[in-house]
C-alpha positions as CSV (number, residue, x, y, z in Angstrom):
1,M,3.9,6.4,20.1
2,T,3.3,3.7,17.4
3,V,3.2,6.1,14.5
4,R,6.7,7.3,15.3
5,S,8.0,3.8,15.3
6,L,7.3,3.6,11.6
7,D,10.4,5.7,11.1
8,D,12.6,3.6,13.3
9,P,15.8,2.3,11.6
10,G,15.0,-1.3,12.5
11,I,12.7,-3.1,10.1
12,R,11.2,-5.3,12.8
13,V,10.2,-2.2,14.8
14,R,8.6,-0.6,11.8
15,A,6.8,-3.9,10.9
16,N,5.5,-4.3,14.5
17,A,4.3,-0.7,14.5
18,A,2.4,-1.2,11.3
19,L,0.9,-4.4,12.6
20,A,-0.3,-2.6,15.8
21,L,-1.8,0.2,13.9
22,G,-3.7,-2.2,11.7
23,R,-5.0,-4.1,14.6
24,R,-6.1,-1.1,16.6
25,R,-7.6,0.8,13.6
26,E,-7.6,4.0,15.7
27,A,-7.0,7.6,14.5
28,P,-7.1,6.9,10.8
29,E,-6.4,10.6,10.1
30,I,-3.0,10.1,11.7
31,A,-2.3,6.4,11.2
32,V,-3.2,6.0,7.5
33,P,-0.9,8.8,6.1
34,A,1.9,7.4,8.3
35,L,1.4,3.9,6.9
36,A,1.2,5.2,3.4
37,R,4.6,6.7,3.7
38,T,6.0,3.2,4.4
39,L,4.6,1.5,1.4
40,P,7.3,1.9,-1.3
41,V,10.5,-0.1,-1.2
42,R,13.1,2.0,0.5
43,R,16.9,2.0,0.5
44,E,18.4,1.3,4.0
45,A,21.5,2.7,5.5
46,D,23.4,-0.5,4.7
47,R,22.4,-0.2,1.0
48,T,19.9,-3.0,1.1
49,T,16.3,-2.5,0.2
50,S,13.3,-3.2,2.3
51,S,9.5,-2.8,2.3
52,L,6.8,-3.3,4.8
53,P,4.3,-5.7,3.4
54,V,2.4,-5.5,6.6
55,S,1.7,-1.8,5.9
56,Y,-0.5,-2.8,3.0
57,W,-2.4,-5.2,5.3
58,A,-2.7,-2.4,8.0
59,I,-4.1,0.1,5.5
60,R,-6.7,-2.4,4.3
61,Q,-7.9,-2.8,7.9
62,F,-9.0,0.8,7.9
63,G,-11.3,0.1,4.9
64,D,-13.0,3.3,3.6
65,Q,-11.4,5.3,6.4
66,A,-8.1,4.9,4.5
67,K,-9.1,7.2,1.6
68,S,-6.1,9.4,2.3
69,A,-3.9,6.5,1.2
70,V,-5.6,6.3,-2.3
71,P,-3.2,8.7,-4.0
72,A,-0.1,6.7,-2.8
73,L,-1.8,3.5,-3.8
74,L,-2.7,4.8,-7.2
75,D,0.9,5.6,-7.8
76,L,2.0,2.2,-6.6
77,V,-0.4,0.4,-9.0
78,R,1.8,1.7,-11.7
79,S,5.0,0.6,-10.0
80,T,7.7,-1.4,-11.7
81,N,7.7,-3.6,-8.6
82,A,5.2,-6.5,-9.0
83,F,4.7,-6.9,-5.3
84,D,3.8,-3.2,-4.9
85,R,1.4,-3.4,-7.9
86,S,-0.3,-6.4,-6.5
87,Q,-0.6,-5.2,-2.9
88,S,-1.7,-1.7,-3.9
89,T,-4.4,-3.2,-6.1
90,E,-5.7,-5.3,-3.2
91,A,-5.7,-2.3,-0.9
92,L,-7.5,-0.1,-3.4
93,K,-10.2,-2.7,-3.9
94,K,-11.0,-2.6,-0.2
95,I,-10.7,1.1,0.2
96,D,-12.1,2.6,-3.0
97,P,-13.2,-0.1,-5.5
98,D,-14.4,2.5,-8.1
99,A,-11.0,4.2,-8.1
100,A,-9.3,0.8,-8.4
101,A,-11.4,-0.3,-11.3
102,K,-10.9,2.9,-13.1
103,V,-7.1,3.1,-12.9
104,L,-6.7,-0.6,-13.7
105,R,-8.9,-0.3,-16.7
106,E,-6.8,2.6,-17.9
107,I,-3.6,0.6,-17.3
108,S,-4.8,-2.5,-19.1
109,L,-5.8,-0.4,-22.1
110,S,-2.5,1.6,-22.1
111,Y,0.1,-0.9,-21.1
112,P,-0.9,-4.5,-21.7
113,A,2.0,-6.6,-20.2
114,K,2.5,-10.3,-20.8
115,G,2.1,-12.3,-17.6
116,D,0.9,-9.4,-15.4
117,T,-2.6,-10.1,-14.3
118,T,-3.0,-7.2,-11.8
119,A,-5.3,-5.2,-14.0
120,R,-7.4,-8.2,-15.0
121,R,-8.1,-9.3,-11.5
122,I,-10.4,-6.4,-10.6
123,A,-11.8,-5.6,-14.0
124,P,-15.6,-5.7,-13.8
């Protein structure tokens, strides 16, 4: 099953599984939570770090059927990792634009950061 492959130790297997789930857009109640678990950067057994950028793409393919990923995406909007902030913002815009606008307005008012345009990109 493709969802199980998201837990495979091999990053290529995980990436291909995420790609397949995004292309199929089947069973969002199963696929979306599984994809959401792969979003943050993780520490591998060999002490390297990896992420699955394709998981952000896959979640966006589900559109408003990916609402179960919103809590994870909202957390990642506040990440210290610029890639995660940017990609979670883009996913939120497609899945729940109102939630995206609200959280990014809050962030821009609370933590203005030089050079970080994430919050400004979706402000109304």
